[in-house]
Steps between C-alpha positions, in 0.01 A plus 500: 500500500759227560472187289681170540598308188492134401646322201246225456130561426262422785127558518425671831245346734264695728606279791826696511299780659298437815380806687441456876189618684542759774311408821494634853188369670382144559130417503494479880618860530862427590797615297727268306841443655725792412209719386429845640161672500466854367499773763123541534351714774195358674269758344633436150489122540139512621399740222638258242301213651184709504541562127547128438179423688308781332598362160382153593168624640449727198545205264268283708223761497533589134499142375175454691368825350573371150327170576197698618492695173590831661813548287582331168859390561768467764857377524648404838857484629448208740839347581700782344437783744854503642655556158318829448477630857855399594654659193290817514594545866863546392419784261481874543162666455659690211573178309260421219310170498396333176282208607344208320189385683596328823661799671206628703719445806759749372228754434352452847843548654524832316177615665213406267185483711226240516263755347736562207527128433122468503437807287733361233350152501149645467602764243296771670530878479772509767720248319834665421484337157154649439344161435702426189674185621412148607514417872854466645648741244607739773703818460591798714704800389526619860655169608730459197317187390456487124156387384495131413452393138327179394738402216770278640853640545438845349612656828853357469639727223293784644677455835838506329407826330367655819819413686703650215305822554574489873867466419500792256317714754755416767237365736590299809250232403463170316219327316387153600316285249301195607406218262449125496712234338234473228558866413871422480414284198378809314720701267445812712703339778806467280457845350461665840786322677737555208406870483566545872831311476630697201380843619591438865153562640439465878225241455422212735342222296316279749370174355252309713562144387183337635528186292218558250413738219126441550501124427846464343764375747840665501677192362288528186577870461878501489817299544807606694530611859176694538469872428801609707746357249366742240609797707855370497463442127417867453796603712316631805522420869259226601373335817256214558296515822256284691186699416317359803763643736409862569827576677701369206285692252555821696876453528548398137303802380685731735843404368372498142363853543827622652695353210264642237526850649876497549576362156206616285450140402216246495465193720290187441336335801331162456261423786422129522144455624173325421150613410284324760175617345364507148658723237184710512131455574469369143743213564466151645846370604374146564529446125878532495644432846442262788365555850816339636710765328288779643513345848879482483526871427231594752745383766733778381241775556696830499258685729514227762879483476539870567242485778707230676808724482306802626364295792849381592609863527224554759325744269185298420251267666171318435283778644652756264458254216128450557439871542689588181313254281167610647584867444601453137206276414259754643672797337521344154141378509379841613696678227374248244136569586561873473697477174243296312232758578696796365407622151715403205695772315335691219570405140685830458790350692567271204675773304682674785870477587620434146540857379497830687166560328307217326531518123204577275508141379472362854220742585310390190545131584380557856193686376418215262542248782260689727245528219527126435446414868198730523356332191545150643486544880381146570814355342740668742518448876493802725851409612631572150545867589279799574403725211495816707813716492 
């Protein structure tokens, strides 16, 4: 590490470091002067757009389902779809994804079906998580998508460790870890990034800077030049991207992945975006931000921006648009109705998947739980879990 020297003390100012934002696509679907679009085939470009639209329709349907009392909780990715779909599109299927809770687009791109989304949100017997998680806590071993955890930022050091394992195993794969700028204020962020930097782990740390950690704006969370400057502080390659520009997100992730593989080293990507909706169905954003602010960012809609580009390539039109939205709305609603009618898992699933065989202590606790529920059946809803094995 080269170091310059001075002979008079000077307190350094953060303004000495200003990280630019990588952009390719304007809101009208044209490229910036001097910019080049990634080499997308028509089929691939359309597939990416379909996953953007599916994510938006999924969120629309599930927010309504929560309002109707059909599920207890939901968290949408409105306004941030390009950050997850664009980055995931640049990955290999062998790469591991550690998500936070706005990456349903990345999971859809990997092949998660409408039925699988619904089964998870309704915690029924077909749910891959066996009904043990809140809605939107998706996971799929087959798709290399690590199950989401509720505690904020815990996935960051886990992703560093997983990538370290990939490196030791000599795998041609990286781990990508998604999180928000609020999670970057947690200690786990610093522990995970430092671990990956010191141990040379092929981890892509992708921060979705959407402006708010629930109700706390970014300028009340940290000083300095956003989250990207921290990557440089930890000695790792860093890039800041327009998170509403799918082409830029794809290209930034592509070069970051290539670098991580070639050098066994982490990269930090800061995606600058905005959460157009509420933090979750438990949140009311009118209490901490203005309608004018939301309207300003609505004009930067990432799905619409990519649609304009796709249309200019001659690969999309209004008829296809109407048909796609109608298809997804019908499919998701149909799968929702089917999922909510499926039985919930049995209580026996509570003690599975921890040990090869449940311990005597766990078996005893489960037996006591069943006895308690049988004794007080009116105090427990039928959706709490079936008693039959």
